[in-house]
C-alpha positions, 0 to 999 in steps of 0.5 A: 532194349527187348522192344529195340532186339525184337525189331532187329530180329524181325528186319532180319527175318524179313530181308531172308524171304522173297518181296512180294512185289518182285516176284509178281510185278514181272508175272503181271507184265507178262501176263498183261502182255500176253492179254494184249495179244490175245485181244489183238488176235481175237480182234484180227480174227474177228475183223477177218471173219467179218471180212470173208462174211463180207465177201460172201454177201457181197458175192451172193448179192453180185450173183443174185444181180447177175442172174436178174439180168437173165431172168428180166431178159427171159420174163419180157421175152416170154411176155412179148412172144406171147403177145405177138404170136397170140394177139387176141383172145378167143373172143376177138379182144386184144390179148393184153394179159402178157403185155401187162406182165411186160410192162410190170417187168420193165419197171423193175431195175434189172434191165441189161443198162442198170446192172452194167452200171451197178457192176461198175461200182462192184468190186469184180475183176474186168472179165466179170465186167466184159461178161456183164457188158456182153450179157446186158448188150445181148439183153438191150439188143433182145429189148429193142427188138421186142419193142419194134415187134410190139409196135408192129403188132399194136398197129395192127391191135391197137391196144384198148388201155392207153395206159398200158400202151404208154407204159411200154415205149414202143419205137415209131415206125418208119413210113415204109412200115406204116405203109405196109398191109397188116399182114407184112406187118404181123410177118416182120413182127414174128421174124424179129422175135422168131429170127436167129440173131435174136435167138443167138442174143437170148443164148448169148445172155444165159451164156454170159450170165452164167460165165460170170457168176461162175468167175464169181464164185471162183474168186469168192472160193479163193479170196474165202480159202485165203481167209480161212488160212488166216483164221487157222494161223491166229487161232493157232497162235491164240491157243498157244498163247492161251496155254502159256497163260496157263502154264504161268497161272498154274506156277504163280499159283503154287508159288503163292500156296507156298509162300502165301497160303500154306503160312497163312493155314498155319496162321489160322491154326495159331490164331485159333489157340491164341498163339504167336505167330511164325515170322520166318514163313512166307514172302516178306510181306506175310512175315511182316502180317506175323509181325504186326499180328503179334504186336496186336496180340500184346496189345489184346488185353488193353484193347479188351478192357477198353472194348468192355468198358463201351457201352453197348445197350441203350438202357430205355429200350434195351436195344443195342445203341449205335457201337452195337450197330456198327459192330454188326454191320462189320460182321455181316459185310464179311458174309455174301448174303441178302441185306435189307436196312430199315431206318426209323424215325419216331414222330411227333416225340418233341410235341409229346415231351412239351405237351404230356412230359418226358416220362410220355415220351420215353413211354412213346419211344419205348412202345416204338422200340418194342414195335420195331423189334416185334416186327424186324427183330430177331432174338438170335441176331439182335438186329434192331437198334437205336440211335439216340433221341428218336432214330432208330434202325433194323438190319434183317439178312436173309430175307426176300424182297417180298418178305421184307415187304411183308414185315413192312405190311405187319409193321405199319399194322402194328403202329396203328394198333399202338397208335404210334407213328413212325417215318421208315425208309428201306433199303435192299441188297441181294448180296451185302458184299457188293454193296456200298453200305454207306449208299444203302444208308444214305438211301433209306435215310433220304426215303425216311425223311421223304415219308417224314415229311408227308406224315408230319403234314398228314398228322393233325393229333399228338397220338394218346400215350 
């Protein structure tokens, strides 16, 4: 009758509370939607920023390509003019140095028609393309005049280097030009590169290239300003949503504190004093926890008697047994600390029992236990265990990997001193709360079994007892 009455009272007290699901699910949905919005905004900002970077990079490439017409045509003009005006050096040899530079420049891909072809594939306005076309036309006209002048001059001053002559595509002279005296051919070459038309084309390359680059910069500035405005709007929206999330989280924390943390704080004090918990505080789930705890409290004495009846120590070695090991693992998994797990298997126990008797085998186990405890044990922790048979384990807390390695080295030396052989395996983690202890156990076991195979193949005699 009392149990039925208590259950009815618990249901009535729980029904008056707030269910955590009803409170948290809407908040989670709202936060999820807002986080999706934040991710979308961040992706939009990144995409827009990438677009701006691409525009600036493309504009820089366009400007560099456009100015290459001017740079190339200027170099060709200077080198060809230098040769036409000074065809011979002071020693009377043909002045091939400017022609070498001229031939080298011809190999570059910045001739007018080449740049124009590239600009036709660029994302530029028709006006920019028209200016580039005009600049390319002027540069090509200059190139034709230069090659004609070079052909006239080389007919008077033949080039000694056939490879150089082959690298400059000079046109064939007309029959009339070929019949001219040398002085007339030189004069004609001078007029070709010194004429007003040549000067206009040279000026035209500069004017059209500068106009095109100015248009490109203006277009880049407009696009960049538009993208900057868009990024500013996206960032404003991002900050707004972020602020909203912060407000929701603050309100949620206040609710959690009042409905969960504050009741749990009261429960902690009651638990420390072994008193029953108040089943009318907090969310329904917290109240259910109080109900469950109160039920556990009533069964505590019976459970304590059961636990006390369990054997906790191995009688042969005085080490904690597997039950003590499991209890120890449960305790350390609640603390954030470095842990090294070592498992051991005594070699040749069966052979010792068969040859010298079980008393010798027991002595081998005791000696092995002392060796393990002396190297890895802690009196305050009782951290060495015997699972049963020839299996042992040690759990080292708070040690660095270097310290564990030093312990292992001492352990190997201790085995030699005691004339015993123990296979061992080790697994290490810097934070046990972030590690699956079962996986550590499997890792250490595998290393131990691998080492045991090697040791068994190497052992020839049973160690003396």
